[in-house]
C-alpha positions as CSV (number, residue, x, y, z in Angstrom):
1,R,49.4,163.6,-101.5
2,K,48.7,159.8,-101.9
3,G,45.3,160.1,-100.6
4,M,42.9,160.5,-97.6
5,A,44.9,159.7,-94.3
6,T,43.7,158.9,-90.7
7,A,45.1,160.5,-87.5
8,Y,43.9,160.4,-84.2
9,I,44.8,162.6,-81.2
10,G,43.5,161.4,-77.7
11,F,42.6,164.1,-74.8
12,D,42.2,162.4,-71.3
13,P,38.8,163.7,-69.5
14,T,40.6,164.8,-66.7
15,A,37.7,167.6,-66.3
16,D,34.6,168.4,-68.2
17,S,36.1,171.6,-70.1
18,L,39.2,170.8,-72.2
19,H,42.0,173.6,-71.4
20,I,43.9,176.3,-73.1
21,G,46.6,174.2,-73.9
22,S,44.1,171.5,-75.9
23,L,43.4,174.5,-78.4
24,V,46.4,173.6,-80.4
25,Q,45.9,169.5,-80.2
26,I,42.2,170.4,-81.4
27,M,43.2,173.5,-84.5
28,T,45.8,170.4,-85.5
29,L,42.8,168.1,-86.1
30,V,40.9,171.1,-87.8
31,H,43.7,171.4,-90.5
32,F,44.3,167.8,-90.9
33,Q,40.1,167.6,-91.8
34,R,40.5,170.9,-93.9
35,A,43.2,169.3,-96.0
36,G,40.7,166.6,-96.9
37,H,42.1,164.1,-94.0
38,K,39.8,162.4,-91.5
39,P,40.5,162.8,-87.6
40,I,39.7,161.1,-85.3
41,A,39.1,162.8,-81.3
42,L,39.7,159.8,-78.6
43,V,38.4,160.5,-75.3
44,G,40.2,158.5,-73.0
45,G,37.5,156.7,-70.5
46,A,40.5,154.4,-69.9
47,T,43.4,156.0,-69.8
48,G,41.3,158.8,-67.8
49,M,41.0,155.8,-65.5
50,V,45.0,155.4,-65.1
51,G,46.9,158.5,-65.4
52,D,49.1,159.8,-67.7
53,P,52.7,160.5,-65.7
54,S,54.1,162.7,-68.7
55,G,55.1,166.2,-67.3
56,K,53.4,165.3,-63.6
57,S,55.8,165.4,-60.7
58,E,53.3,163.4,-58.6
59,E,50.3,160.8,-59.0
60,R,47.3,162.5,-60.6
61,N,43.8,161.1,-58.6
62,L,42.0,158.5,-60.2
63,L,38.6,159.7,-61.6
64,S,35.7,157.1,-60.7
65,E,33.7,156.2,-63.7
66,E,30.7,158.4,-63.2
67,V,32.9,161.5,-63.4
68,L,34.7,160.1,-66.4
69,K,31.3,160.3,-68.3
70,H,30.5,163.3,-67.3
71,N,33.5,165.0,-68.2
72,Q,33.4,162.7,-71.7
73,E,30.1,164.8,-72.3
74,G,31.9,167.8,-72.0
75,V,34.8,167.1,-73.8
76,R,32.5,166.1,-76.4
77,K,30.5,168.9,-76.6
78,Q,33.3,171.2,-76.9
79,L,35.2,169.3,-80.2
80,M,32.0,169.7,-81.4
81,Q,32.6,173.3,-82.0
82,Y,35.7,172.8,-83.9
83,L,35.3,169.3,-86.0
84,D,32.7,168.3,-88.8
85,F,31.3,165.5,-87.6
86,D,28.8,165.0,-90.5
87,P,28.4,161.1,-91.3
88,S,27.7,162.4,-95.1
89,K,31.4,163.6,-95.8
90,P,34.6,160.7,-96.5
91,N,36.4,162.6,-94.3
92,A,33.8,163.3,-91.2
93,A,36.0,163.4,-88.0
94,E,34.7,160.7,-85.4
95,M,34.9,160.1,-81.7
96,V,35.7,157.0,-80.2
97,N,36.4,156.2,-76.5
98,N,39.1,154.0,-76.0
99,Y,37.0,152.6,-73.1
100,D,35.2,150.7,-75.2
101,W,38.2,148.3,-76.5
102,F,39.5,148.2,-73.0
103,K,36.5,147.2,-70.6
104,N,36.7,143.1,-71.3
105,F,40.2,143.1,-71.8
106,N,41.8,141.1,-68.2
107,F,44.8,141.6,-67.4
108,L,46.3,138.2,-68.2
109,D,45.4,138.9,-71.7
110,F,46.9,142.4,-72.2
111,I,49.8,141.5,-70.5
112,R,50.7,138.6,-72.7
113,D,49.3,140.4,-75.7
114,V,50.6,143.8,-75.2
115,G,52.7,143.5,-72.6
116,K,55.5,141.1,-74.3
117,H,55.8,143.0,-77.2
118,I,57.4,146.2,-75.5
119,T,60.3,145.4,-72.8
120,V,60.9,146.8,-69.7
121,N,64.2,148.3,-71.0
122,Y,62.6,150.2,-73.8
123,M,59.9,151.6,-71.4
124,M,62.9,153.2,-68.9
125,T,64.2,154.9,-71.2
126,K,61.4,157.4,-72.2
127,D,61.6,160.8,-70.1
128,S,58.4,161.0,-68.4
129,V,59.3,157.8,-66.6
130,K,63.1,158.7,-66.1
131,K,62.1,162.0,-64.4
132,R,59.7,160.4,-62.2
133,I,61.7,157.3,-61.3
134,E,64.7,159.8,-60.2
135,G,62.0,162.1,-58.4
136,D,61.3,161.5,-54.8
137,T,57.9,160.8,-55.7
138,G,58.5,157.2,-57.5
139,M,55.9,156.2,-59.9
140,S,53.4,153.7,-59.7
141,F,53.0,150.6,-61.6
142,T,49.8,152.2,-62.8
143,E,51.2,154.8,-64.3
144,F,54.1,153.2,-65.6
145,T,51.7,150.9,-67.8
146,Y,49.9,154.3,-68.9
147,Q,52.4,153.8,-72.0
148,L,51.5,150.5,-72.9
149,V,47.5,151.3,-72.9
150,Q,48.2,154.4,-75.0
151,G,50.1,152.0,-77.2
152,Y,48.1,149.8,-77.5
153,D,45.0,152.5,-78.7
154,F,47.1,153.5,-81.4
155,Y,47.3,150.0,-82.2
156,W,43.7,149.3,-82.2
157,L,42.7,152.7,-84.5
158,Y,45.8,151.4,-86.4
159,K,44.3,147.6,-86.9
160,N,40.3,148.5,-86.8
161,K,40.4,152.3,-88.6
162,N,43.2,152.3,-90.9
163,C,44.9,155.0,-88.6
164,K,48.2,155.8,-89.5
165,V,49.3,158.8,-87.4
166,Q,48.7,159.8,-83.9
167,M,49.4,163.3,-83.1
168,G,49.6,165.3,-80.2
169,G,52.0,167.6,-77.9
170,S,55.7,167.3,-77.3
171,D,55.4,165.4,-74.0
172,Q,53.1,162.6,-75.8
173,W,56.5,161.9,-77.9
174,G,57.6,158.9,-75.8
175,N,53.9,157.3,-75.6
176,I,53.0,158.1,-79.0
177,I,56.1,156.2,-80.4
178,T,55.4,153.0,-78.4
179,G,52.5,153.0,-80.5
180,T,54.1,152.8,-83.8
181,E,56.4,150.2,-82.2
182,L,53.6,147.8,-81.0
183,I,52.0,148.0,-84.4
184,R,55.2,147.1,-85.8
185,R,56.3,144.4,-83.6
186,K,53.0,142.8,-83.6
187,M,51.4,143.5,-87.5
188,G,54.8,144.6,-89.3
189,G,53.0,147.7,-90.0
190,E,54.4,151.1,-90.2
191,A,52.9,154.2,-88.3
192,F,53.7,157.9,-88.0
193,A,54.0,160.3,-84.9
194,F,53.3,163.7,-85.3
195,T,53.9,166.1,-82.3
196,C,54.2,169.9,-81.5
197,P,55.0,171.6,-78.3
């Protein structure tokens, strides 16, 4: 009601087509845009390389950069059928790729600039982490850090695109609020999470 807001949803390009479960998230962005707000679709080139443990009982296969690029293009074509990317409109949809801000972010800088703001205790309270650690398969360090990577996405979009809302499926709640926490701790900012089944 105060004016145009910006929100994003992330889609990891694990295949060259989104699945039917993604339609709910796409329609969330569509409704958001129709209400006069700006949607951002994040196609996760970087997060796709890590693999989200949410809702998974075992670690996903890691995809090559070449396969990820192919998959991203397929996802981009699908999203363009639903969202209005016309740059002449103030609330034009935008597509971003988190690989763009992660490709030159070295490990030491990441653990210093991001990792120090989120405790292991905080990360361990997330359902996606607890279920895997308590299960038979365990969890790799790669997957454990996924929530920090997604949290940094939200922080980066907040800082660079004035994006104050992250939307997604309810399985993403833990990852999303890690982003709101990072925004609060690093910038003293306020950001919001919106999830649906």
